[in-house]
The first five atom37 places (N, CA, C, CB, O) and aatype in JSON, in Angstrom:
{
  "aatype": [12, 5, 1, 2, 9, 0, 1, 0, 18, 3, 18, 10, 1, 1, 6, 8, 3, 1, 19, 1, 11, 5, 18, 19, 11, 9, 10, 0, 5, 2, 2, 1, 15, 10, 6, 1, 1, 10, 13, 1, 0, 11, 10, 3, 15, 14, 5, 8, 10, 3, 6, 12, 10, 10, 8, 6, 3, 1, 10, 15, 1, 14, 5, 1, 1, 1, 0, 10, 3, 10, 2, 1, 3, 7, 1, 1, 10, 6, 1, 9, 12, 3, 0, 10, 10, 15, 10],
  "atom_mask": [
    [1, 1, 1, 1, 1],
    [1, 1, 1, 1, 1],
    [1, 1, 1, 1, 1],
    [1, 1, 1, 1, 1],
    [1, 1, 1, 1, 1],
    [1, 1, 1, 1, 1],
    [1, 1, 1, 1, 1],
    [1, 1, 1, 1, 1],
    [1, 1, 1, 1, 1],
    [1, 1, 1, 1, 1],
    [1, 1, 1, 1, 1],
    [1, 1, 1, 1, 1],
    [1, 1, 1, 1, 1],
    [1, 1, 1, 1, 1],
    [1, 1, 1, 1, 1],
    [1, 1, 1, 1, 1],
    [1, 1, 1, 1, 1],
    [1, 1, 1, 1, 1],
    [1, 1, 1, 1, 1],
    [1, 1, 1, 1, 1],
    [1, 1, 1, 1, 1],
    [1, 1, 1, 1, 1],
    [1, 1, 1, 1, 1],
    [1, 1, 1, 1, 1],
    [1, 1, 1, 1, 1],
    [1, 1, 1, 1, 1],
    [1, 1, 1, 1, 1],
    [1, 1, 1, 1, 1],
    [1, 1, 1, 1, 1],
    [1, 1, 1, 1, 1],
    [1, 1, 1, 1, 1],
    [1, 1, 1, 1, 1],
    [1, 1, 1, 1, 1],
    [1, 1, 1, 1, 1],
    [1, 1, 1, 1, 1],
    [1, 1, 1, 1, 1],
    [1, 1, 1, 1, 1],
    [1, 1, 1, 1, 1],
    [1, 1, 1, 1, 1],
    [1, 1, 1, 1, 1],
    [1, 1, 1, 1, 1],
    [1, 1, 1, 1, 1],
    [1, 1, 1, 1, 1],
    [1, 1, 1, 1, 1],
    [1, 1, 1, 1, 1],
    [1, 1, 1, 1, 1],
    [1, 1, 1, 1, 1],
    [1, 1, 1, 1, 1],
    [1, 1, 1, 1, 1],
    [1, 1, 1, 1, 1],
    [1, 1, 1, 1, 1],
    [1, 1, 1, 1, 1],
    [1, 1, 1, 1, 1],
    [1, 1, 1, 1, 1],
    [1, 1, 1, 1, 1],
    [1, 1, 1, 1, 1],
    [1, 1, 1, 1, 1],
    [1, 1, 1, 1, 1],
    [1, 1, 1, 1, 1],
    [1, 1, 1, 1, 1],
    [1, 1, 1, 1, 1],
    [1, 1, 1, 1, 1],
    [1, 1, 1, 1, 1],
    [1, 1, 1, 1, 1],
    [1, 1, 1, 1, 1],
    [1, 1, 1, 1, 1],
    [1, 1, 1, 1, 1],
    [1, 1, 1, 1, 1],
    [1, 1, 1, 1, 1],
    [1, 1, 1, 1, 1],
    [1, 1, 1, 1, 1],
    [1, 1, 1, 1, 1],
    [1, 1, 1, 1, 1],
    [1, 1, 1, 0, 1],
    [1, 1, 1, 1, 1],
    [1, 1, 1, 1, 1],
    [1, 1, 1, 1, 1],
    [1, 1, 1, 1, 1],
    [1, 1, 1, 1, 1],
    [1, 1, 1, 1, 1],
    [1, 1, 1, 1, 1],
    [1, 1, 1, 1, 1],
    [1, 1, 1, 1, 1],
    [1, 1, 1, 1, 1],
    [1, 1, 1, 1, 1],
    [1, 1, 1, 1, 1],
    [1, 1, 1, 1, 1]
  ],
  "atom_positions": [
    [[0.05, 22.52, -18.35], [-0.95, 21.62, -17.77], [-0.38, 20.22, -17.54], [-2.18, 21.55, -18.68], [-0.58, 19.63, -16.48]],
    [[0.34, 19.7, -18.53], [0.9, 18.35, -18.41], [1.9, 18.27, -17.25], [1.59, 17.93, -19.71], [1.97, 17.26, -16.56]],
    [[2.66, 19.34, -17.06], [3.65, 19.34, -15.99], [2.96, 19.29, -14.63], [4.55, 20.58, -16.09], [3.44, 18.63, -13.71]],
    [[1.82, 19.99, -14.5], [1.09, 19.96, -13.25], [0.5, 18.57, -12.98], [-0.02, 21.01, -13.27], [0.49, 18.11, -11.83]],
    [[0.02, 17.92, -14.01], [-0.51, 16.57, -13.86], [0.6, 15.61, -13.46], [-1.19, 16.09, -15.17], [0.42, 14.76, -12.59]],
    [[1.76, 15.75, -14.1], [2.9, 14.88, -13.76], [3.34, 15.11, -12.32], [4.07, 15.14, -14.73], [3.67, 14.16, -11.61]],
    [[3.36, 16.36, -11.9], [3.75, 16.67, -10.53], [2.75, 16.09, -9.53], [3.86, 18.2, -10.34], [3.14, 15.54, -8.5]],
    [[1.46, 16.22, -9.83], [0.43, 15.66, -8.96], [0.54, 14.14, -8.9], [-0.98, 16.07, -9.44], [0.4, 13.55, -7.83]],
    [[0.8, 13.51, -10.04], [0.95, 12.06, -10.07], [2.15, 11.62, -9.23], [1.1, 11.56, -11.52], [2.06, 10.66, -8.47]],
    [[3.25, 12.32, -9.37], [4.45, 11.97, -8.58], [4.19, 12.1, -7.09], [5.63, 12.88, -8.98], [4.61, 11.25, -6.3]],
    [[3.49, 13.15, -6.7], [3.16, 13.32, -5.28], [2.27, 12.19, -4.79], [2.47, 14.68, -5.06], [2.49, 11.64, -3.72]],
    [[1.25, 11.85, -5.58], [0.34, 10.76, -5.19], [1.09, 9.43, -5.12], [-0.83, 10.65, -6.18], [0.79, 8.6, -4.25]],
    [[2.04, 9.21, -6.01], [2.83, 7.98, -6.0], [3.67, 7.89, -4.71], [3.76, 7.91, -7.24], [3.75, 6.83, -4.09]],
    [[4.27, 9.01, -4.33], [5.06, 9.01, -3.08], [4.16, 8.76, -1.87], [5.81, 10.36, -2.91], [4.52, 8.03, -0.96]],
    [[2.99, 9.37, -1.89], [2.05, 9.18, -0.78], [1.58, 7.73, -0.74], [0.83, 10.13, -0.92], [1.43, 7.15, 0.34]],
    [[1.34, 7.14, -1.9], [0.93, 5.73, -1.95], [2.03, 4.83, -1.4], [0.57, 5.32, -3.4], [1.76, 3.9, -0.65]],
    [[3.26, 5.11, -1.76], [4.38, 4.32, -1.24], [4.51, 4.47, 0.27], [5.7, 4.74, -1.91], [4.8, 3.49, 0.96]],
    [[4.28, 5.67, 0.78], [4.34, 5.89, 2.22], [3.25, 5.12, 2.95], [4.22, 7.39, 2.53], [3.5, 4.51, 3.98]],
    [[2.04, 5.14, 2.41], [0.92, 4.41, 3.01], [1.19, 2.91, 2.95], [-0.4, 4.74, 2.29], [0.94, 2.19, 3.92]],
    [[1.71, 2.44, 1.83], [2.0, 1.0, 1.69], [3.1, 0.57, 2.67], [2.43, 0.67, 0.24], [3.03, -0.52, 3.25]],
    [[4.09, 1.42, 2.85], [5.17, 1.1, 3.78], [4.63, 0.97, 5.21], [6.27, 2.18, 3.72], [5.03, 0.07, 5.94]],
    [[3.73, 1.87, 5.61], [3.12, 1.77, 6.93], [2.3, 0.5, 7.06], [2.25, 2.99, 7.21], [2.35, -0.17, 8.09]],
    [[1.56, 0.17, 6.03], [0.73, -1.05, 6.03], [1.59, -2.3, 6.19], [-0.09, -1.13, 4.72], [1.28, -3.19, 6.98]],
    [[2.67, -2.36, 5.43], [3.57, -3.51, 5.5], [4.25, -3.58, 6.86], [4.63, -3.45, 4.38], [4.47, -4.67, 7.39]],
    [[4.59, -2.44, 7.43], [5.23, -2.41, 8.75], [4.29, -3.0, 9.81], [5.63, -0.97, 9.13], [4.74, -3.71, 10.71]],
    [[3.01, -2.7, 9.71], [2.03, -3.25, 10.65], [1.94, -4.76, 10.46], [0.64, -2.6, 10.46], [1.9, -5.51, 11.44]],
    [[1.9, -5.21, 9.22], [1.79, -6.65, 8.95], [3.02, -7.41, 9.42], [1.57, -6.89, 7.46], [2.91, -8.53, 9.93]],
    [[4.19, -6.82, 9.26], [5.43, -7.52, 9.59], [5.66, -7.65, 11.09], [6.61, -6.81, 8.96], [6.37, -8.56, 11.51]],
    [[5.08, -6.8, 11.89], [5.2, -6.86, 13.36], [6.65, -6.98, 13.82], [4.39, -8.03, 13.9], [7.01, -7.94, 14.5]],
    [[7.47, -6.0, 13.44], [8.87, -5.88, 13.85], [9.79, -6.95, 13.26], [8.96, -5.93, 15.35], [10.9, -7.13, 13.75]],
    [[9.35, -7.65, 12.24], [10.2, -8.61, 11.55], [10.74, -7.91, 10.3], [9.4, -9.92, 11.17], [10.04, -7.78, 9.3]],
    [[11.99, -7.45, 10.37], [12.57, -6.63, 9.3], [12.69, -7.38, 7.98], [13.93, -6.12, 9.71], [12.44, -6.81, 6.92]],
    [[13.06, -8.65, 8.03], [13.2, -9.4, 6.77], [11.84, -9.61, 6.1], [13.89, -10.76, 7.03], [11.72, -9.52, 4.88]],
    [[10.82, -9.9, 6.91], [9.47, -10.04, 6.35], [8.99, -8.72, 5.79], [8.49, -10.55, 7.43], [8.38, -8.68, 4.72]],
    [[9.26, -7.64, 6.49], [8.86, -6.31, 6.02], [9.49, -6.0, 4.67], [9.25, -5.24, 7.06], [8.82, -5.51, 3.76]],
    [[10.77, -6.28, 4.54], [11.48, -6.04, 3.29], [10.91, -6.88, 2.16], [12.98, -6.33, 3.46], [10.71, -6.4, 1.05]],
    [[10.64, -8.16, 2.45], [10.12, -9.07, 1.44], [8.72, -8.67, 0.98], [10.1, -10.51, 1.98], [8.41, -8.71, -0.21]],
    [[7.87, -8.27, 1.93], [6.51, -7.87, 1.57], [6.51, -6.56, 0.79], [5.66, -7.73, 2.82], [5.7, -6.39, -0.13]],
    [[7.39, -5.65, 1.13], [7.4, -4.36, 0.44], [7.95, -4.47, -0.98], [8.22, -3.35, 1.23], [7.54, -3.72, -1.86]],
    [[8.87, -5.42, -1.2], [9.47, -5.56, -2.52], [8.68, -6.46, -3.46], [10.86, -6.09, -2.38], [8.98, -6.51, -4.65]],
    [[7.69, -7.16, -2.94], [6.92, -8.09, -3.77], [6.05, -7.33, -4.77], [6.04, -8.99, -2.89], [5.72, -6.16, -4.58]],
    [[5.7, -8.02, -5.85], [4.83, -7.42, -6.86], [3.41, -7.33, -6.31], [4.85, -8.25, -8.17], [2.92, -8.27, -5.67]],
    [[2.77, -6.2, -6.55], [1.43, -5.98, -6.01], [0.38, -6.87, -6.68], [1.05, -4.53, -6.17], [-0.63, -7.19, -6.06]],
    [[0.61, -7.25, -7.93], [-0.39, -8.02, -8.66], [-0.27, -9.53, -8.49], [-0.3, -7.7, -10.11], [-1.1, -10.28, -9.0]],
    [[0.73, -9.98, -7.79], [0.98, -11.4, -7.63], [-0.06, -12.04, -6.7], [2.39, -11.64, -7.08], [-0.26, -11.56, -5.59]],
    [[-0.73, -13.11, -7.14], [-1.71, -13.78, -6.27], [-1.08, -14.37, -5.0], [-2.42, -14.89, -7.04], [-1.71, -14.37, -3.94]],
    [[0.15, -14.86, -5.11], [0.82, -15.4, -3.93], [1.08, -14.3, -2.91], [2.14, -16.08, -4.34], [0.96, -14.51, -1.71]],
    [[1.45, -13.14, -3.41], [1.7, -12.0, -2.52], [0.41, -11.6, -1.8], [2.28, -10.8, -3.31], [0.43, -11.34, -0.6]],
    [[-0.68, -11.54, -2.53], [-1.96, -11.17, -1.91], [-2.39, -12.19, -0.86], [-3.06, -11.02, -2.98], [-2.9, -11.83, 0.2]],
    [[-2.19, -13.47, -1.16], [-2.53, -14.52, -0.18], [-1.69, -14.38, 1.08], [-2.33, -15.9, -0.8], [-2.18, -14.55, 2.2]],
    [[-0.41, -14.09, 0.89], [0.48, -13.94, 2.05], [0.08, -12.71, 2.88], [1.94, -13.82, 1.58], [0.14, -12.76, 4.11]],
    [[-0.31, -11.64, 2.21], [-0.74, -10.44, 2.94], [-1.99, -10.75, 3.77], [-1.02, -9.28, 1.95], [-2.09, -10.33, 4.92]],
    [[-2.93, -11.48, 3.2], [-4.14, -11.84, 3.94], [-3.82, -12.73, 5.13], [-5.13, -12.54, 3.03], [-4.42, -12.59, 6.19]],
    [[-2.88, -13.64, 4.94], [-2.46, -14.52, 6.03], [-1.9, -13.71, 7.2], [-1.42, -15.55, 5.54], [-2.23, -13.96, 8.36]],
    [[-1.05, -12.74, 6.89], [-0.46, -11.91, 7.94], [-1.5, -10.97, 8.54], [0.72, -11.11, 7.39], [-1.42, -10.64, 9.72]],
    [[-2.47, -10.55, 7.74], [-3.53, -9.68, 8.25], [-4.38, -10.42, 9.29], [-4.41, -9.18, 7.1], [-4.83, -9.82, 10.26]],
    [[-4.59, -11.71, 9.09], [-5.38, -12.5, 10.03], [-4.71, -12.62, 11.39], [-5.63, -13.88, 9.47], [-5.39, -12.84, 12.4]],
    [[-3.42, -12.49, 11.43], [-2.67, -12.64, 12.69], [-2.65, -11.36, 13.54], [-1.25, -13.05, 12.39], [-2.16, -11.37, 14.67]],
    [[-3.19, -10.29, 13.0], [-3.14, -9.01, 13.71], [-4.22, -8.95, 14.79], [-3.31, -7.84, 12.73], [-5.25, -9.62, 14.71]],
    [[-3.97, -8.12, 15.78], [-4.99, -7.85, 16.79], [-6.07, -6.96, 16.15], [-4.38, -7.17, 18.06], [-5.87, -6.43, 15.06]],
    [[-7.18, -6.81, 16.83], [-8.29, -6.03, 16.28], [-7.9, -4.57, 15.97], [-9.46, -6.05, 17.25], [-8.2, -4.09, 14.88]],
    [[-7.24, -3.85, 16.9], [-6.86, -2.46, 16.57], [-5.84, -2.39, 15.42], [-6.28, -1.78, 17.8], [-5.9, -1.49, 14.59]],
    [[-4.9, -3.34, 15.39], [-3.92, -3.35, 14.31], [-4.61, -3.64, 12.97], [-2.82, -4.4, 14.59], [-4.29, -3.02, 11.96]],
    [[-5.54, -4.57, 12.98], [-6.27, -4.91, 11.75], [-7.08, -3.72, 11.27], [-7.19, -6.13, 12.0], [-7.13, -3.45, 10.06]],
    [[-7.71, -3.0, 12.19], [-8.48, -1.82, 11.82], [-7.57, -0.77, 11.18], [-9.21, -1.23, 13.05], [-7.93, -0.18, 10.16]],
    [[-6.41, -0.54, 11.77], [-5.46, 0.43, 11.23], [-4.96, -0.02, 9.85], [-4.27, 0.63, 12.2], [-4.83, 0.79, 8.93]],
    [[-4.68, -1.32, 9.72], [-4.21, -1.85, 8.44], [-5.28, -1.69, 7.37], [-3.8, -3.33, 8.58], [-4.97, -1.33, 6.23]],
    [[-6.53, -1.96, 7.71], [-7.61, -1.83, 6.73], [-7.83, -0.37, 6.35], [-8.9, -2.43, 7.29], [-8.14, -0.07, 5.19]],
    [[-7.68, 0.54, 7.3], [-7.78, 1.97, 6.97], [-6.68, 2.39, 6.0], [-7.7, 2.82, 8.26], [-6.92, 3.13, 5.05]],
    [[-5.46, 1.9, 6.24], [-4.35, 2.22, 5.34], [-4.59, 1.6, 3.96], [-3.02, 1.72, 5.92], [-4.29, 2.23, 2.94]],
    [[-5.12, 0.4, 3.93], [-5.42, -0.27, 2.67], [-6.46, 0.53, 1.9], [-5.92, -1.71, 2.93], [-6.33, 0.71, 0.68]],
    [[-7.47, 1.01, 2.58], [-8.51, 1.82, 1.95], [-7.92, 3.12, 1.4], [-9.64, 2.14, 2.95], [-8.27, 3.54, 0.29]],
    [[-7.04, 3.75, 2.16], [-6.4, 4.97, 1.69], [-5.54, 4.7, 0.45], [-5.53, 5.58, 2.8], [-5.53, 5.5, -0.49]],
    [[-4.84, 3.58, 0.44], [-4.01, 3.23, -0.71], [-4.85, 3.0, -1.96], [0.0, 0.0, 0.0], [-4.47, 3.44, -3.04]],
    [[-5.97, 2.32, -1.82], [-6.85, 2.1, -2.97], [-7.44, 3.4, -3.47], [-7.97, 1.12, -2.61], [-7.58, 3.59, -4.68]],
    [[-7.77, 4.31, -2.56], [-8.3, 5.62, -2.95], [-7.24, 6.38, -3.76], [-8.72, 6.44, -1.7], [-7.56, 6.99, -4.78]],
    [[-6.01, 6.35, -3.29], [-4.93, 7.01, -4.02], [-4.72, 6.39, -5.4], [-3.63, 6.95, -3.22], [-4.46, 7.1, -6.36]],
    [[-4.84, 5.07, -5.5], [-4.69, 4.4, -6.8], [-5.78, 4.84, -7.77], [-4.74, 2.87, -6.63], [-5.5, 5.05, -8.95]],
    [[-7.02, 5.0, -7.28], [-8.1, 5.46, -8.16], [-7.83, 6.87, -8.67], [-9.45, 5.41, -7.42], [-8.06, 7.17, -9.84]],
    [[-7.33, 7.73, -7.8], [-7.02, 9.11, -8.22], [-5.88, 9.1, -9.24], [-6.64, 9.98, -6.99], [-5.92, 9.83, -10.22]],
    [[-4.87, 8.26, -9.0], [-3.75, 8.18, -9.94], [-4.22, 7.66, -11.3], [-2.64, 7.26, -9.37], [-3.77, 8.16, -12.33]],
    [[-5.11, 6.68, -11.32], [-5.66, 6.18, -12.58], [-6.44, 7.27, -13.31], [-6.55, 4.98, -12.32], [-6.37, 7.37, -14.54]],
    [[-7.18, 8.09, -12.57], [-7.92, 9.18, -13.19], [-6.97, 10.21, -13.79], [-8.84, 9.85, -12.16], [-7.24, 10.75, -14.86]],
    [[-5.86, 10.48, -13.11], [-4.88, 11.41, -13.66], [-4.25, 10.88, -14.94], [-3.79, 11.7, -12.62], [-3.99, 11.64, -15.88]],
    [[-4.01, 9.58, -14.98], [-3.4, 9.0, -16.17], [-4.36, 9.03, -17.36], [-2.98, 7.56, -15.89], [-3.92, 9.08, -18.51]],
    [[-5.65, 9.01, -17.09], [-6.6, 9.01, -18.2], [-6.83, 10.41, -18.78], [-7.92, 8.42, -17.74], [-7.49, 10.54, -19.81]],
    [[-6.3, 11.44, -18.13], [-6.48, 12.81, -18.65], [-5.64, 13.04, -19.89], [-6.12, 13.84, -17.58], [-5.66, 14.13, -20.45]]
  ]
}
């Protein structure tokens, strides 16, 4: 049972990283150095969150909608991962 939970958690972690990478790519708008910096930043940092919001404001409406959908998917995956850890 524990091995199955660990495997599910690993899969969800990879999926979360993939979703986050897409989100950061949209925010960076073809700026590779910005993309790298945003992806490597700590998720809990208030400065990082402020910077993400600043870049989100610069997006067009369709890009912002796509970014918010990815953000929602990432938060959903985080909730599932937290539930797996509590088992």
